[in-house]
C-alpha positions in Angstrom: -28.3 14.5 -39.9 -24.8 14.0 -41.1 -22.9 16.7 -42.9 -22.2 15.6 -46.6 -19.2 17.8 -46.8 -17.5 16.8 -43.5 -14.4 15.4 -45.2 -12.7 12.0 -44.9 -13.9 10.7 -41.5 -14.9 7.3 -40.2 -17.2 6.5 -37.4 -15.0 6.3 -34.2 -17.2 4.0 -32.1 -18.4 0.7 -33.7 -19.7 -2.0 -31.5 -19.4 -5.4 -33.0 -20.6 -8.5 -31.2 -18.5 -11.6 -32.0 -20.8 -14.5 -32.7 -19.8 -18.1 -32.1 -17.1 -19.0 -34.6 -19.0 -22.1 -35.6 -22.2 -20.2 -36.4 -23.2 -18.9 -39.9 -23.3 -15.4 -38.4 -19.6 -15.5 -38.0 -19.1 -15.3 -41.8 -21.2 -12.1 -41.8 -19.2 -10.8 -38.9 -16.0 -11.3 -40.8 -17.4 -9.6 -43.9 -18.5 -6.6 -41.8 -15.0 -6.5 -40.1 -13.2 -6.6 -43.5 -15.5 -3.8 -44.8 -14.7 -1.7 -41.8 -11.0 -2.2 -42.3 -11.3 -1.4 -46.0 -13.2 1.8 -45.2 -10.4 2.8 -42.7 -7.7 2.1 -45.3 -9.5 4.2 -48.0 -10.0 7.1 -45.6 -6.6 7.0 -44.2 -5.1 7.1 -47.7 -7.2 10.2 -48.4 -5.7 12.2 -45.5 -3.1 14.8 -46.1 0.1 13.5 -44.5 1.8 15.9 -42.2 5.3 15.0 -43.3 7.6 17.6 -44.9 10.7 16.1 -46.3 13.5 17.2 -48.7 12.8 14.0 -50.6 9.8 13.8 -53.0 6.9 12.6 -51.0 3.4 11.5 -51.9 1.5 13.6 -49.4 -2.1 12.1 -49.7 -3.7 15.0 -51.4 -5.7 14.4 -54.6 -6.9 16.6 -57.4 -9.7 15.2 -59.6 -9.8 16.2 -63.2 -12.4 14.5 -65.5 -13.0 11.9 -62.8 -9.3 10.9 -62.8 -7.8 11.6 -59.4 -4.2 12.8 -59.5 -1.8 12.4 -56.5 0.1 15.4 -55.1 3.8 15.2 -54.3 5.6 17.4 -51.9 9.2 18.5 -51.4 10.7 20.9 -48.8 13.9 23.0 -49.2 16.1 24.8 -46.7 16.9 28.0 -48.6 19.2 29.6 -46.1 19.5 33.4 -45.6 17.6 35.8 -47.7 19.6 38.5 -49.6 19.7 42.2 -49.9 17.6 43.0 -53.1 18.7 39.8 -54.8 17.6 36.2 -55.5 18.3 33.2 -53.3 18.1 30.0 -55.4 18.1 26.3 -54.5 18.1 23.5 -57.1 14.9 21.4 -56.8 16.2 18.4 -58.6 13.0 17.7 -60.5 13.1 17.2 -64.2 10.1 19.3 -65.1 8.1 19.1 -68.3 4.6 19.9 -69.4 3.3 16.9 -67.4 3.8 18.8 -64.1 1.4 21.2 -62.5 2.3 23.0 -59.2 -0.6 23.2 -56.8 1.2 25.1 -54.0 4.4 27.0 -53.5 4.9 28.5 -50.0 7.4 29.0 -47.2 8.6 31.0 -44.3 11.7 33.1 -43.4 13.0 33.6 -39.8 14.8 36.5 -38.3 16.3 35.0 -35.1 17.1 38.4 -33.6 13.4 39.3 -33.8 12.7 42.6 -35.4 9.1 43.9 -35.8 8.5 40.9 -38.1 10.3 37.9 -36.7 8.7 35.5 -39.2 7.6 36.3 -42.7 5.5 34.1 -45.0 6.8 33.4 -48.4 5.8 34.9 -50.7 5.4 38.1 -48.7 3.1 41.0 -49.8 3.5 44.5 -48.4 1.8 47.8 -49.2 5.4 49.1 -49.5 6.4 47.6 -52.8 10.1 47.3 -52.1 9.3 45.1 -49.0 7.6 42.4 -51.1 9.3 39.0 -51.4 8.7 36.9 -54.5 8.8 33.1 -54.3 8.9 31.1 -57.6 9.9 27.9 -59.3 11.5 27.5 -62.7 12.8 24.5 -64.5 15.9 24.2 -62.2 15.4 26.2 -58.9 13.1 27.3 -56.1 13.9 31.0 -55.9 13.2 33.8 -53.4 13.7 37.4 -54.6 13.8 40.3 -52.1 13.1 43.9 -52.9 14.8 45.2 -49.8 17.6 44.1 -47.4 16.3 40.9 -45.8 19.7 39.6 -44.7 18.5 39.5 -41.0 16.3 36.6 -42.1 18.9 33.9 -41.8 16.7 30.8 -42.2 14.1 30.1 -44.8 12.2 27.1 -45.9 10.1 26.6 -49.0 7.6 23.9 -49.8 6.5 22.9 -53.3 3.5 20.6 -54.1 2.9 19.3 -57.6 1.0 16.8 -59.8 2.6 14.6 -62.4 0.3 13.9 -65.3 
């Protein structure tokens, strides 16, 4: 029995016998072949694309509201070094209005020297409140705010994903 919730997958092995091109069965073969190609195109377009670009990119995700699917866009930012109890901001270059909804905001910071935590997810949550790192987007910037000295983290990247209504 097939799993109804398996995701966007297509049968990987299909055996098609090619009838004689002058036979009526050849037309049925072509219809079946076109249906298979259409199924592959539909499912391929539903896959989340693993491309992370600084340019706005249609990533293949969809959110469905009231039976109207909305496409998700992605942008990636190099935010540089984190600061000592301060905010690092990078302009996102998007003219935001009420027609935008963010679906995900995330990132990572890297300490190339390698302390106890060489890589930190962004945002970062710690039981020690001053060690928390906030990640947020406003009308102009993607911003990272540190509660303690995080200058050893010299590289950081942030990803934003959003819907345009």
